[in-house]
N, C-alpha and C positions, 0 to 999 in steps of 0.2 A: 351382559344382557341388558338391552335398553328398555325393555318393557316389563313391568311388574306382572307376575303371574305367568310369564312365558314358559312353555314346556322346554325343559333342558334334558337332552339325551346324553348318554355316556360319551365322552370325548369332545363335546361341544365346548367352545371357548366361553367362559363366563365373564372373565375380566382380564385385561392386560395391565401389567404393572411395569412402569418405566423404572430403569435403574438410573437414579439421579446422582450417583456417586462418580460417574464417568461420562465424559462428553466427547463427541467428535463433531466436526464442523462441516456441514454440506455447504458448498460454495458454487458460485457461477462466475463466468467470465465471458466477455464477447468472443465470438468465434474468430475475430481478427487475430487474437493471440493464441489460437489453437496450436500453431506450429511450435511455439516455445514452451508450452505446458507439458510436463511429463511427470511421472511418479518419481519420488525421491527429492524433488526440489524443496528447499527450505521455505518456510512461510512464517510471516508475522501476522497473528490474529489480533486486531486492535478492537477492544471493547471498552468504550468510555475512555478512561485514562489508563487502561491496562493493556500491556503488550505481552502476548503469549507466543512462545515459539512452537512451531509445528512442522509437519512434513506432508507433502501431497502423497496420499496413499492410493487413490483411485482416480482415474480420468475416464469418464464415460464416453463411449465412442460416438454417440449420436449428438448432432447439433439440432436444437429445437428453437425456432424463432430467433436464430442468430446467437444463441446462448449455449455455451458448453458447460456441463456440470462436472464437478470434481469433489473429492472428499479430503479433508485434512485431519490427520491424527495429531493431537496435541502432546507436547512433551509433559505437560501437567494436566492430564485429562480431568482431574478432580479439584482443580483450583476453586477456591471459595468465591471468586468473582464471576463464575459461570452459572448460568441458569437456563432452563429450557426456553426455546424461541427467542433467545437474546440476539439482537441484530448487531453484527460486527462488520468491520472492514477486514478483508483478507488480502494481504500484500504478499505476492509471490515473488521470491528473489530469483530472477532468471540469470543474473550475471553479477560478478563481484570482482573488484580490483583492490589489492592491498596497497597501502601507502600512497594515496592520491591526494591531491589538493581538493578539498570540498568545502562547500559553504551551504548555509541554510537556504532552502528553496524559497524564492520570492518571485514577484512579478517580472523581475529582470530576466529570469530564466525562460520565460515564455514569449519574450519579444522576438519578432521575426528578424530584426536587424542584428541580433546577437551582439548588442552593445550593453555595457555596464558603466556605472560611474564609480571611480576609485577615489578615495579621499587622499588629497595631496595638500597638506597644510590646512589652509582655510578655504580650500576649493575642492569641488568634486569634479574630476576630469573624466570625460567620456572616452572609453577605449573599446576596441573590438575584442570580443572574447570568443572562445570555442568551448562548448559544453560537451562533456562526454556522457558517462552514465548518469541517469537521473532516477531518483527514488521519490518516495512520497514526502520525505522530509528534507533531503539534501540533493545537491547536484555536484557533479565533478567538473572542475574547471581545468581544461586541458591546456589552454594558452591564454595569454593576455594579462595574467596576474601572477604574482609570486607569493610565497608564504610570507605572512605578516601584513599584506595589503589589506586595507579596510575597504570593503565594498558596500555600496548602498544597495540593500536588497528590497527596499520599498518601491512603490510604483513611481517611476520617473518619466512616464510617457509624455508628460507635458513639457519636458525639458530635453527630450531626445534630439531635437534639432540644434541644441546648443553644444559647443565644444567643452564648455566648463560652466559650473554653477558655483557661486559664492555661498559658503556655508556660514550661518550665523551661530 
């Protein structure tokens, strides 16, 4: 009851008490991804430096202002790093491949030319690459490199016109 001295009748709500021992995560995503979102998909909820596993439990059927709402149930709903109104990133896993060649995501993964620099001795040589699945942290490299190759993942757009760059 918000006002002092207000009349309270039998059955009226006097106060609501939140259960802070267990959390679920309400989340949103652009309606562009609506076709790939479904219940049961695994989710990583990233809060500060904490990654928590979860599952999509509800997908709401209506799209409002280009946004689709869904709910995530956490594997550890009472984790000590959680608190009410905590802002998080919700990463929905829509596909997975076992035993693939992957590398940390860097600016090279976003270039339109799909070129990367691979270290060969004292030089970085530009090669064409093909990128497969991409996540928030890593990208799959389908072709152009092999296991053990050292790839320059930093921004090399100033050198993309060169076939190779000398490394100091």
